[in-house]
C-alpha positions as CSV (number, residue, x, y, z in Angstrom):
1,X,7.1,68.1,275.5
2,X,4.6,69.3,273.1
3,X,5.4,71.9,270.5
4,X,3.1,74.4,272.2
5,X,5.0,73.9,275.5
6,X,8.3,74.2,273.8
7,X,7.2,77.5,272.1
8,X,5.9,78.8,275.4
9,X,9.2,78.1,277.2
10,X,11.0,79.7,274.3
11,X,9.0,82.8,274.4
12,X,9.3,83.1,278.2
13,X,13.0,82.4,278.1
14,X,13.7,85.1,275.5
15,X,11.6,87.5,277.5
16,X,13.6,86.8,280.6
17,X,16.8,87.1,278.6
18,X,15.7,90.5,277.3
19,X,14.9,91.6,280.9
20,X,18.3,90.4,282.2
21,X,20.0,92.3,279.3
22,X,18.1,95.4,280.2
23,X,19.1,95.2,283.8
24,X,22.7,94.6,282.7
25,X,22.5,97.7,280.5
26,X,21.3,99.7,283.5
27,X,24.2,98.5,285.6
28,X,26.8,99.1,282.8
29,X,25.6,102.6,281.8
30,X,24.2,103.9,285.0
31,X,24.8,102.3,288.3
32,X,28.6,101.9,287.9
33,X,28.9,105.6,287.8
34,X,27.2,106.1,291.2
35,X,29.8,106.5,294.0
36,X,30.2,103.6,296.3
37,X,30.8,105.8,299.4
38,X,29.4,108.9,300.9
39,X,30.6,112.2,299.4
40,X,32.2,114.8,301.8
41,X,31.2,118.4,301.0
42,X,33.3,121.3,302.1
43,X,31.1,123.6,304.2
44,X,32.8,126.6,302.8
45,X,31.7,125.6,299.3
46,X,28.5,126.8,297.9
47,X,25.8,124.3,298.8
48,X,24.8,122.1,295.9
49,X,21.3,121.1,295.5
50,X,20.3,117.5,294.9
51,X,20.8,114.1,296.4
52,X,24.0,112.1,296.2
53,X,23.0,108.4,296.7
54,X,25.4,105.7,297.7
55,X,25.7,102.7,295.3
56,X,25.0,100.1,298.0
57,X,21.9,101.9,299.2
58,X,20.7,102.3,295.6
59,X,21.3,98.6,294.9
60,X,19.3,97.7,298.0
61,X,16.4,99.6,296.7
62,X,16.8,98.6,293.0
63,X,17.4,94.8,293.4
64,X,14.1,93.8,294.9
65,X,12.2,95.8,292.4
66,X,14.3,94.3,289.5
67,X,13.6,90.8,290.9
68,X,9.8,91.6,291.0
69,X,10.0,92.8,287.4
70,X,11.8,89.6,286.3
71,X,9.2,87.5,288.1
72,X,6.4,89.4,286.4
73,X,8.1,89.0,283.0
74,X,8.4,85.2,283.7
75,X,4.7,84.8,284.5
76,X,3.7,87.1,281.6
77,X,6.0,85.2,279.2
78,X,4.6,81.9,280.2
79,X,0.9,82.9,280.1
80,X,1.3,85.1,277.0
81,X,3.5,82.5,275.3
82,X,1.0,79.7,275.9
83,X,-1.8,81.8,274.4
84,X,0.3,83.0,271.5
85,X,1.6,79.5,270.8
86,X,-1.9,78.2,270.8
87,X,-3.1,80.8,268.3
88,X,0.0,80.2,266.1
89,X,-0.5,76.4,266.1
90,X,-4.3,76.4,265.6
91,X,-3.9,75.9,261.8
92,X,-1.6,73.0,262.5
93,X,-4.3,71.4,264.7
94,X,-6.8,71.7,261.8
95,X,-4.3,70.1,259.4
96,X,-3.7,67.3,262.0
97,X,-7.4,66.6,262.3
98,X,-7.8,66.5,258.5
99,X,-4.9,64.0,258.4
100,X,-6.6,61.8,260.9
101,X,-9.8,61.9,258.9
102,X,-7.9,61.0,255.8
103,X,-6.2,58.1,257.6
104,X,-9.7,56.8,258.5
105,X,-10.7,56.8,254.9
106,X,-12.5,60.2,254.6
107,X,-10.8,61.7,251.6
108,X,-13.6,64.1,250.8
109,X,-12.8,66.4,253.8
110,X,-10.9,69.6,253.0
111,X,-9.1,72.0,255.4
112,X,-9.9,75.2,253.5
113,X,-7.8,77.3,255.9
114,X,-8.9,81.0,256.0
115,X,-6.6,84.0,256.6
116,X,-3.5,85.3,255.1
117,X,-1.3,83.2,252.8
118,X,1.5,82.3,255.2
119,X,3.4,79.0,255.6
120,X,0.5,77.2,257.3
121,X,-1.9,78.4,254.6
122,X,0.4,77.0,251.9
123,X,0.7,73.8,253.7
124,X,-3.1,73.5,254.1
125,X,-3.6,74.3,250.4
126,X,-1.0,71.7,249.3
127,X,-2.7,69.2,251.6
128,X,-6.1,69.9,250.1
129,X,-4.7,69.5,246.6
130,X,-3.1,66.2,247.6
131,X,-6.4,65.0,249.1
132,X,-8.3,66.0,245.9
133,X,-5.8,64.1,243.7
134,X,-5.8,61.1,246.1
135,X,-9.6,61.0,246.1
136,X,-9.8,61.1,242.3
137,X,-7.1,58.4,242.1
138,X,-8.8,56.1,244.5
139,X,-12.1,56.6,242.8
140,X,-10.5,55.9,239.4
141,X,-8.8,52.8,240.9
142,X,-12.1,51.5,242.4
143,X,-13.9,52.1,239.1
144,X,-11.1,50.4,237.2
145,X,-11.1,47.4,239.6
146,X,-14.8,47.0,239.2
147,X,-14.6,47.2,235.5
148,X,-11.7,44.8,235.4
149,X,-13.5,42.3,237.6
150,X,-16.5,42.5,235.3
151,X,-14.5,42.1,232.2
152,X,-12.6,39.1,233.6
153,X,-15.7,37.5,234.9
154,X,-17.3,37.4,231.4
155,X,-14.7,35.1,229.8
156,X,-14.6,32.9,232.9
157,X,-18.3,32.6,232.9
158,X,-18.3,31.7,229.2
159,X,-15.6,29.1,229.7
160,X,-17.6,27.5,232.6
161,X,-20.7,27.4,230.4
162,X,-18.8,25.8,227.5
163,X,-17.3,23.2,229.9
164,X,-20.8,22.4,231.3
165,X,-22.1,21.9,227.8
166,X,-19.3,19.6,227.0
167,X,-19.8,17.6,230.2
168,X,-23.6,17.2,229.8
169,X,-23.6,16.6,226.1
170,X,-20.9,14.1,225.1
171,X,-22.1,14.1,221.5
172,X,-21.4,17.9,221.1
173,X,-18.7,18.8,218.7
174,X,-15.5,18.9,220.7
175,X,-13.6,20.9,218.1
176,X,-16.1,23.7,218.3
177,X,-15.9,23.8,222.1
178,X,-12.1,23.8,222.0
179,X,-12.1,26.6,219.4
180,X,-14.4,28.8,221.4
181,X,-12.5,28.0,224.7
182,X,-9.3,29.0,222.9
183,X,-10.8,32.3,221.8
184,X,-12.2,33.1,225.2
185,X,-8.9,32.2,227.0
186,X,-7.0,34.3,224.5
187,X,-9.2,37.3,225.3
188,X,-8.7,36.7,229.0
189,X,-4.9,36.5,228.6
190,X,-4.8,39.7,226.5
191,X,-6.9,41.5,229.1
192,X,-4.6,40.3,231.9
193,X,-1.5,41.4,230.0
194,X,-3.0,44.8,229.3
195,X,-3.8,45.2,233.0
196,X,-0.2,44.3,233.9
197,X,1.1,46.8,231.3
198,X,-1.2,49.4,232.7
199,X,0.0,48.8,236.2
200,X,3.7,48.8,235.1
201,X,3.2,52.2,233.3
202,X,1.4,53.6,236.4
203,X,4.3,52.8,238.6
204,X,6.8,54.5,236.3
205,X,9.2,51.6,237.0
206,X,10.9,51.6,233.6
207,X,14.3,52.3,232.2
208,X,14.7,55.5,230.2
209,X,16.8,55.4,227.1
210,X,17.2,57.4,223.8
211,X,14.2,56.6,221.6
212,X,13.2,57.8,218.1
213,X,9.4,58.0,217.7
214,X,9.6,58.0,214.0
215,X,11.3,54.6,214.1
216,X,8.6,53.3,216.4
217,X,5.9,54.5,214.1
218,X,7.6,52.6,211.2
219,X,7.8,49.4,213.3
220,X,4.2,49.7,214.5
221,X,2.8,50.3,211.0
222,X,4.8,47.4,209.5
223,X,3.4,45.1,212.2
224,X,-0.2,46.2,211.7
225,X,-0.1,46.4,207.9
226,X,-1.8,43.0,207.5
227,X,-4.7,44.1,209.8
228,X,-5.0,47.3,207.8
229,X,-5.1,45.4,204.5
230,X,-7.8,43.1,206.0
231,X,-10.0,46.1,206.8
232,X,-9.3,47.8,203.6
233,X,-7.6,50.7,205.4
234,X,-4.6,52.7,204.0
235,X,-1.9,53.9,206.3
236,X,0.0,57.1,205.4
237,X,3.1,58.0,207.5
238,X,5.1,61.2,207.5
239,X,7.2,63.3,209.7
240,X,10.7,64.1,211.1
241,X,13.1,62.3,213.4
242,X,11.8,62.8,216.9
243,X,14.4,62.0,219.6
244,X,13.1,61.3,223.0
245,X,14.3,59.9,226.3
246,X,11.9,57.2,227.6
247,X,11.0,53.6,227.6
248,X,11.2,52.1,224.1
249,X,8.9,49.2,225.0
250,X,6.2,51.5,226.4
251,X,6.4,54.0,223.7
252,X,6.2,51.3,221.1
253,X,3.1,50.0,222.8
254,X,1.7,53.5,222.8
255,X,2.3,53.9,219.1
256,X,0.9,50.4,218.3
257,X,-2.2,51.0,220.3
258,X,-2.9,54.3,218.5
259,X,-2.4,52.8,215.1
260,X,-4.4,49.7,215.9
261,X,-7.2,51.8,217.3
262,X,-7.2,54.0,214.2
263,X,-7.5,50.9,212.0
264,X,-10.3,49.0,213.7
265,X,-12.3,52.1,214.5
266,X,-12.5,53.2,210.8
267,X,-14.7,53.0,207.8
268,X,-15.6,49.4,206.7
269,X,-13.8,50.0,203.4
270,X,-11.5,52.7,201.8
271,X,-10.6,54.1,205.2
272,X,-7.4,56.0,205.8
273,X,-5.0,56.4,208.8
274,X,-2.5,59.3,208.9
275,X,0.5,59.0,211.3
276,X,2.8,62.0,211.7
277,X,5.7,62.8,213.9
278,X,7.1,66.4,214.4
279,X,9.5,68.3,216.5
280,X,8.6,71.5,218.3
281,X,11.0,73.8,220.3
282,X,10.3,72.0,223.6
283,X,8.3,68.9,222.7
284,X,8.0,66.1,220.2
285,X,4.6,65.3,218.8
286,X,3.0,62.1,217.5
287,X,-0.4,62.6,215.7
288,X,-2.7,59.8,214.5
289,X,-5.8,60.6,212.5
290,X,-8.4,58.3,210.9
291,X,-11.5,58.4,208.9
292,X,-14.7,57.1,210.4
293,X,-18.0,58.1,211.9
294,X,-18.5,61.5,213.3
295,X,-17.9,61.8,217.1
296,X,-19.0,64.4,219.5
297,X,-16.5,66.1,221.8
298,X,-18.3,64.6,224.8
299,X,-17.9,61.1,223.5
300,X,-14.2,61.7,222.5
301,X,-13.4,62.8,226.0
302,X,-14.5,59.4,227.4
303,X,-12.6,57.2,225.0
304,X,-9.5,57.1,227.3
305,X,-11.5,55.6,230.1
306,X,-10.8,51.9,230.7
307,X,-13.1,49.5,228.9
308,X,-14.7,52.3,226.8
309,X,-15.0,51.1,223.2
310,X,-16.8,54.0,221.7
311,X,-19.6,53.2,219.3
312,X,-20.7,49.7,218.0
313,X,-19.4,50.2,214.5
314,X,-16.5,47.8,214.8
315,X,-16.7,44.0,214.5
316,X,-16.6,41.9,217.6
317,X,-13.5,40.0,216.7
318,X,-11.5,43.2,216.8
319,X,-13.2,44.8,219.8
320,X,-10.1,44.3,221.9
321,X,-10.2,44.5,225.7
322,X,-11.1,48.2,226.0
323,X,-7.8,49.3,227.4
324,X,-6.0,50.6,224.3
325,X,-6.4,54.3,224.8
326,X,-6.4,53.9,228.6
327,X,-2.9,52.4,228.2
328,X,-1.9,55.3,225.8
329,X,-3.0,57.8,228.4
330,X,-1.1,56.2,231.2
331,X,2.1,55.8,229.2
332,X,1.8,59.5,228.1
333,X,1.4,60.7,231.6
334,X,4.3,58.4,232.8
335,X,6.5,60.3,230.3
336,X,5.2,63.7,231.5
337,X,3.3,64.3,228.3
338,X,-0.2,65.3,227.3
339,X,-2.8,63.4,225.3
340,X,-5.5,65.2,223.2
341,X,-8.4,63.7,221.4
342,X,-10.2,65.9,218.8
343,X,-13.1,64.8,216.6
344,X,-12.5,65.5,212.9
345,X,-15.2,67.5,211.1
346,X,-15.3,65.0,208.3
347,X,-15.5,62.0,210.7
348,X,-13.1,60.0,212.7
349,X,-10.7,61.4,215.3
350,X,-7.3,63.1,215.7
351,X,-5.2,61.9,218.6
352,X,-2.2,64.0,219.6
353,X,0.6,62.8,222.0
354,X,2.9,65.6,223.0
355,X,6.0,64.6,225.0
356,X,8.9,66.7,226.4
357,X,11.7,66.9,223.8
358,X,15.3,66.0,224.4
359,X,18.3,67.3,222.5
360,X,19.4,64.9,219.6
361,X,22.6,63.0,220.1
362,X,25.7,64.1,218.2
363,X,25.7,60.9,216.1
364,X,22.2,61.8,214.8
């Protein structure tokens, strides 16, 4: 049976039960006090006005009318219940139709249920919010897939061209071809690994353990110190112990990406990178700043998009795969944190990662 039919039968059943209880109350509080036999009146007594009915005669008159009332209540309950159930379930029908449209791929449709904010309205609003997020997520995934396909196609096309040159020109320098193929394949491998890391962080399928961001900052800066010296960039670190529960591997990747980005997107010489960790009442904060060209807030807001490399100020051999800040954003969201990019007035950018804090362990 449909929900509407179940509700209709429920309404009619409760109405019949109420009618039966009413008749039972009439019997208990009224009819049982009516005498069941005729009353004999002494003719010498003063005549009493009124009628003294017999219980059996009263039941004969009352029972058919009570049955007619119950039959009317049954019909009224079924018809009224069917109409009332239909009106009550009308919002659910709109939600069901929207679900079918979403199943067929139409994620832009919204229910926008009018009326008072009852349970159905809350369900419809939650469903609209889910559709909006799902539509944005699908659009982002499609855009990401298109960009990834384009980025992967470039090194494959270059490799094919180099192999064609080597095949058609036997006298060509084989060492040069091998070096270029090695560089192209390295770039393709780095891009593939970055895509896998991005997918892993998106799924949140990682083990959470106690982590100290300050130690991760120290490890990342030590690893990238040769790159900073090559670019003539100075790294300055400061801050407090910042305990956090999360994935050590992912948070180390986040820190490394931020410091690497701050180094390669810097002034050609005499640039500076500032890395700071701090503890707030409810969050731990990692801040990375660098010197560089002046950026507009509009450009800064697009730097976390996949394959967005900002301006052309960096050298091609350090351009990366364009997923550094996109990975940072994904890892931050996977740890329920927030990522903020703010252009510095003197040039460069300030990137702030704020993550929910955890209480330090006793041994700390």
